[in-house]
C-alpha positions in Angstrom: 161.8 122.4 46.1 159.8 125.6 46.1 157.9 126.9 43.1 160.6 129.4 42.1 163.4 126.8 42.1 161.2 124.3 40.3 160.5 126.8 37.5 164.2 127.7 37.2 165.1 124.0 37.1 162.5 123.4 34.4 163.8 126.3 32.3 167.4 125.1 32.7 166.4 121.5 31.6 164.4 122.9 28.6 167.4 125.0 27.5 169.8 122.1 27.9 167.5 119.9 25.9 167.8 122.3 23.0 171.4 121.2 22.6 170.1 118.0 21.1 168.7 120.0 18.2 172.2 120.5 16.9 172.5 119.5 13.3 176.1 118.7 13.7 178.9 118.6 16.3 182.3 119.9 14.9 185.3 118.7 16.9 188.6 120.4 16.8 191.5 118.0 17.1 195.1 118.6 18.3 194.6 122.0 19.7 197.0 121.7 22.7 200.7 120.9 22.2 201.1 118.6 25.2 198.1 116.5 24.1 199.6 116.2 20.6 202.8 115.0 22.3 201.2 112.4 24.6 199.4 110.7 21.6 202.5 111.0 19.4 200.5 112.9 16.8 201.7 115.4 14.2 201.2 119.1 15.0 198.7 120.6 12.5 199.6 123.6 10.4 195.9 124.7 10.4 192.8 123.7 12.5 192.0 120.0 12.1 188.4 119.0 12.7 186.0 116.0 12.4 182.3 115.5 13.0 180.5 113.7 15.8 176.8 112.8 15.3 174.2 114.7 17.3 173.0 111.4 18.6 176.2 111.2 20.6 175.0 114.1 22.8 174.3 113.0 26.4 172.8 115.6 28.7 173.3 115.7 32.5 170.7 113.4 34.1 170.0 111.4 31.0 172.0 108.4 32.2 175.5 107.0 32.0 178.1 107.0 29.3 178.0 103.5 27.7 181.1 101.6 26.9 180.6 99.3 23.8 182.0 95.9 24.2 185.5 95.5 22.9 186.2 99.3 23.2 189.0 100.9 25.1 187.1 104.0 26.2 189.0 107.3 26.8 187.9 110.8 28.0 188.8 114.2 26.5 187.5 117.3 28.4 186.7 120.2 26.1 185.2 123.7 26.1 182.2 123.8 23.7 180.8 126.6 21.7 177.0 126.7 21.2 176.3 128.6 18.0 173.4 131.1 17.9 173.7 132.2 14.3 174.6 130.9 10.9 178.2 131.6 9.9 179.6 131.1 6.4 183.0 132.3 5.0 183.8 134.6 7.9 187.3 135.9 8.3 189.4 135.4 11.4 189.8 139.2 11.7 186.0 139.5 12.2 186.3 138.7 15.9 183.3 140.7 17.0 181.0 139.0 14.6 182.4 135.6 15.5 181.8 136.0 19.2 178.4 137.5 18.5 177.5 134.3 16.7 178.3 132.3 19.8 175.1 132.0 21.9 176.7 130.3 24.9 179.3 127.9 26.1 179.3 124.4 27.6 181.6 121.8 29.0 181.8 118.5 27.2 183.7 115.3 27.2 184.7 113.9 23.8 184.5 110.2 24.5 186.8 108.1 22.2 187.1 104.5 21.4 190.8 104.7 21.5 191.6 101.2 20.0 189.3 102.0 17.1 191.1 105.3 16.7 194.5 103.7 16.6 193.2 101.3 13.9 191.7 104.2 11.9 195.0 106.1 12.0 197.0 103.1 11.0 194.8 102.1 8.1 193.6 105.5 7.0 190.0 104.8 7.9 187.3 107.3 8.9 186.9 108.3 12.6 183.1 107.9 12.7 183.1 104.7 14.8 185.8 105.8 17.3 184.0 109.1 18.0 180.4 108.5 17.1 178.8 105.9 19.5 175.6 107.0 21.3 176.5 108.8 24.7 180.0 109.7 23.4 179.4 113.5 24.0 178.3 114.0 27.6 177.8 117.8 28.0 176.7 120.4 30.5 173.8 122.7 29.9 174.5 126.1 28.3 176.7 128.5 30.2 175.8 132.1 29.7 178.6 134.1 27.9 178.5 136.6 30.8 180.0 133.8 33.0 182.9 133.4 30.7 184.0 136.9 29.6 187.3 135.5 28.1 187.1 131.9 26.8 190.8 132.1 26.1 191.6 132.2 29.8 189.6 129.6 31.7 190.6 126.4 33.4 188.9 123.2 32.4 189.4 120.1 34.4 188.2 116.5 34.6 188.5 114.0 37.4 187.9 110.2 37.4 186.7 108.8 40.8 187.7 112.2 42.4 191.3 112.0 41.0 192.2 114.9 38.7 193.3 113.7 35.3 193.1 116.8 33.1 193.5 120.4 34.2 194.7 123.1 31.9 194.0 126.6 30.8 192.5 127.5 27.4 195.3 130.0 27.0 197.2 127.0 25.7 195.0 126.7 22.5 197.2 126.4 19.4 194.3 127.9 17.4 192.0 130.4 19.1 188.3 130.6 18.6 188.2 133.2 15.8 190.7 131.1 13.7 188.7 127.9 14.4 185.3 129.3 13.5 186.7 131.0 10.4 188.4 127.8 9.1 185.3 125.7 9.7 183.0 128.3 8.0 185.0 128.2 4.8 184.5 124.4 4.6 181.0 124.0 5.7 178.2 126.4 6.9 178.0 126.6 10.6 174.3 126.7 11.5 172.4 128.0 14.5 172.4 125.3 17.2 175.6 123.6 16.0 178.1 122.7 18.7 181.9 123.2 18.3 184.2 121.5 20.7 187.5 123.1 20.9 190.1 120.4 21.7 191.4 118.7 24.7 194.5 119.3 26.9 197.0 116.7 28.1 196.0 113.9 30.5 193.6 111.9 28.4 193.2 108.3 29.6 190.9 105.3 30.0 187.7 104.8 31.9 185.9 101.6 32.7 182.4 100.6 33.9 182.0 101.7 37.5 184.1 104.9 37.0 182.6 108.3 37.5 183.8 111.3 35.5 183.4 114.9 36.8 184.2 118.1 35.0 184.2 121.8 35.8 185.2 125.2 34.5 186.9 127.7 36.7 187.2 131.5 35.9 189.7 133.4 38.0 189.9 130.3 40.3 186.1 130.2 40.9 184.0 127.2 39.7 181.2 128.0 37.3 178.1 126.2 38.7 176.5 125.7 35.3 179.6 123.9 34.0 179.6 121.1 36.6 179.1 117.7 35.1 179.0 114.2 36.5 178.7 111.1 34.4 179.1 107.4 35.4 180.3 104.8 32.9 178.5 101.6 32.3 179.0 98.6 30.1 176.8 98.2 27.0 174.1 95.5 27.0 174.0 95.6 23.1 175.1 92.6 21.1 177.6 94.9 19.3 181.3 94.0 19.8 184.0 96.2 18.3 186.3 94.2 16.1 189.2 95.1 13.8 188.0 96.2 10.3 
C-alpha cells in the first residue's frame, strides 16, 4: 500500500472509530409495512423507538458478531443517521435544519436476540437484553452525505453466505427522516455523535456461527463503496446463557 492510500485508510479508520463516541443509539422500530406483517406486529400510529447501548457498536475489522449461548440471533439491515449537531424540540416541517444536523450516513445491522424479544413482547419486559449485547450493532464507516443525495430513495440489502435475504428501497419508510428526528427530539435531546437507525425492511431471519453477513447501499443502481460491510458470526465463549426470565 503506497503512502497516499495508507493515509487515506488511516483517516477512514479514525473517522469510523469516532462512531463509538455516540452517547446513545436510537433505533426506529416497525418502519416498513412488510416487516411489520412478517413479525405479526401492530402498525404504529407514530414513530416507535428504543435504545441500544453504544457498547453494541461493532466497526468493520473489529471482529465477528458474537452469538450469546441460548440466543436465536437475527439480522435487521438499516440505514443509519450519524448526527452532527444537537437537536431538541424540532418540528417535522423544519426539514432543512434536520438534514443539516445529519453529519453523514452509515449502513448498520440491528442484531436481535429474537427469542428474548418474543419473551419481552409476551411479558411486557424491556428490550435491553434482546437488542443490547456487545457486537449487536455492526456498522459501516461514515458515508458522506454527497454520496446519498436522497436518503428516501436508496436500496439497502443484506446477504447471508452470498444469498440475498433483505433488499428494499427506503421509499417504503412509513415515517420519513424529518418525522423520525422530530419525534425523537421531543422526547429526548439528540446529541452530536448520536446514531439513529431508521428501521428494517422485510426478510429478517436467523444467522448461526459460521455464517457471513454482507450489506451494501445502492444509489441509482450503483453500489456505494463506503457502505459495504462484511461480518462473520461466531459463538460466544462467555459463561452467559440466555434463559427465560
